[in-house]
C-alpha positions as CSV (number, residue, x, y, z in Angstrom):
1,M,86.8,90.5,115.9
2,P,89.9,91.8,116.0
3,G,91.2,89.2,118.8
4,D,90.1,86.6,116.3
5,F,93.2,87.0,113.9
6,E,97.2,86.9,114.3
7,A,99.7,87.7,112.4
8,G,101.2,84.9,110.2
9,Q,105.1,83.7,110.6
10,D,105.2,81.8,107.8
11,Y,105.4,83.2,103.8
12,T,104.2,80.4,101.8
13,V,104.7,80.1,98.3
14,F,102.1,77.9,96.1
15,R,103.4,75.2,93.8
16,L,101.1,75.1,90.3
17,T,100.7,72.0,88.3
18,N,103.7,73.2,86.4
19,Q,106.8,72.8,88.8
20,D,108.5,75.7,87.2
21,V,105.4,78.3,88.8
22,H,105.8,79.3,92.3
23,V,103.0,81.9,93.1
24,A,103.5,84.7,95.8
25,P,99.7,85.2,97.5
26,L,99.1,88.6,97.9
27,V,95.7,89.9,99.2
28,C,94.7,93.2,99.2
29,F,97.1,95.8,100.3
30,E,99.7,93.1,100.9
31,D,100.8,94.2,97.2
32,T,101.8,97.2,98.7
33,I,104.4,96.1,101.3
34,G,107.8,95.7,99.5
35,E,109.1,93.9,102.2
36,L,106.5,91.2,102.5
37,T,106.7,90.6,98.4
38,R,110.6,90.5,98.9
39,K,109.9,87.7,101.5
40,F,107.8,85.8,99.5
41,V,110.5,85.9,96.7
42,L,113.4,85.2,98.8
43,G,111.4,82.2,99.5
44,G,111.1,81.1,95.8
45,A,108.4,82.9,93.8
46,S,108.5,83.5,90.7
47,L,104.7,84.6,90.3
48,L,103.0,87.2,92.1
49,V,99.0,87.2,92.2
50,D,97.1,89.7,94.0
51,V,93.4,89.4,94.8
52,T,92.1,93.0,96.0
53,N,89.4,94.5,97.0
54,D,89.4,98.5,96.0
55,G,85.7,98.6,96.5
56,W,85.8,101.4,99.2
57,F,88.0,104.0,96.9
58,L,84.9,103.8,94.4
59,H,85.5,105.5,91.0
60,S,88.5,107.8,92.5
61,A,92.1,107.9,91.7
62,G,92.3,105.6,94.7
63,S,92.1,102.0,92.6
64,Q,95.4,103.7,90.2
65,Q,97.2,104.7,93.2
66,H,97.1,101.0,94.3
67,L,98.1,99.9,91.2
68,A,100.6,101.7,90.8
69,N,102.2,100.5,94.4
70,A,101.5,97.2,93.1
71,I,103.2,98.0,89.8
72,F,106.4,98.9,92.3
73,R,106.6,95.2,93.7
74,C,106.9,93.7,90.4
75,V,110.0,96.1,89.1
76,E,111.5,96.0,92.8
77,T,111.6,91.8,92.5
78,R,111.8,91.4,88.6
79,R,108.6,88.8,89.1
80,P,105.4,89.2,86.9
81,M,102.0,89.6,88.3
82,I,98.3,88.8,88.2
83,R,95.9,90.9,89.6
84,A,92.1,90.9,90.4
85,A,90.1,93.1,91.2
86,N,86.1,92.8,92.3
87,T,86.3,96.4,91.8
88,G,89.4,98.3,90.6
89,V,91.9,97.2,87.7
90,T,92.5,93.7,86.9
91,C,95.6,93.4,84.9
92,F,98.5,91.4,83.9
93,V,101.6,93.4,85.0
94,N,105.2,92.0,83.4
95,D,108.5,91.6,85.0
96,F,109.2,95.3,84.1
97,G,106.6,97.0,85.7
98,R,104.3,97.1,82.1
99,V,100.5,96.7,82.4
100,T,100.0,94.0,79.9
101,Q,96.6,93.5,79.6
102,L,93.6,94.9,81.2
103,L,90.3,94.2,82.0
104,Q,88.0,97.3,80.5
105,D,85.1,98.0,79.3
106,E,84.2,99.7,76.0
107,T,84.4,103.6,77.2
108,G,87.9,102.6,78.9
109,S,86.5,101.9,82.6
110,T,88.3,99.9,84.7
111,F,85.1,98.9,86.9
112,P,83.4,96.2,84.1
113,E,82.3,92.9,85.2
114,G,84.0,90.2,83.4
115,V,87.1,87.9,83.4
116,L,90.5,88.8,82.3
117,T,92.0,86.2,80.0
118,G,95.4,85.6,78.6
119,E,99.2,84.5,79.2
120,I,101.8,86.1,81.0
121,D,105.7,84.8,80.8
122,V,107.1,83.8,83.9
123,P,110.7,83.3,84.5
124,T,111.8,79.7,84.7
125,R,115.0,80.5,86.4
126,P,114.2,84.0,87.6
127,E,117.3,86.4,89.1
128,L,117.4,87.7,92.3
129,T,117.2,91.9,92.3
130,F,119.7,94.0,94.3
131,Y,116.2,95.1,96.4
132,T,115.4,91.2,96.9
133,R,118.9,90.3,97.6
134,H,119.6,93.7,100.2
135,G,116.0,94.7,100.9
136,E,116.3,98.7,102.1
137,L,119.8,99.0,102.2
138,F,119.7,101.4,99.9
139,A,117.0,103.6,101.7
140,K,119.2,103.1,104.7
141,V,122.5,104.1,103.0
142,C,120.5,107.5,101.9
143,T,118.9,108.3,105.3
144,C,122.5,108.2,106.6
145,V,124.2,110.2,104.3
146,A,121.5,112.8,104.9
147,L,121.8,112.4,108.8
148,V,125.8,113.1,108.4
149,T,125.5,115.8,106.2
150,L,122.4,117.4,108.4
151,V,125.2,117.4,111.5
152,I,128.0,118.5,109.2
153,F,125.7,121.7,108.2
154,V,124.7,122.1,111.7
155,V,127.7,121.5,113.5
156,S,129.6,124.2,110.7
157,G,126.7,126.6,111.5
158,L,127.7,126.5,115.1
159,V,131.4,127.1,114.5
160,R,130.7,130.3,112.2
161,R,128.0,131.8,114.8
162,R,130.8,131.6,117.5
163,R,133.5,132.7,115.4
164,L,131.6,136.3,114.6
């Protein structure tokens, strides 16, 4: 089976009948990869849609952690998300990372059978965030600063030892 699949080369953004809504289709754990989501948004996506199967987490905290990763994509790109899970957390997340609607049963479990309906505000002229425009630039700069600092400390420690 592994030989049957190849990595995709395109980031296809789908247009709904409402021409103002452009959908980034994220499948399962693709919502945990910031760079992938960023490419969809650079391609014009105004709404993130994730279809996922968190069944292998069973009833552990894993499905909540998966949702937490998805929320980061909304904050990084300032795009809302519709998330549908056959097991796990089905919800709507706004462009600030707040879960606005959640499918749960009367006990508060996020593992019920059912359908979540509601509304989500999709920006019609969304701005590109710093992260969307520059990717991991901030993280790379932080890494460089940390490495330079480490080198300075190591070199100054070696110079002090030689003086003693």
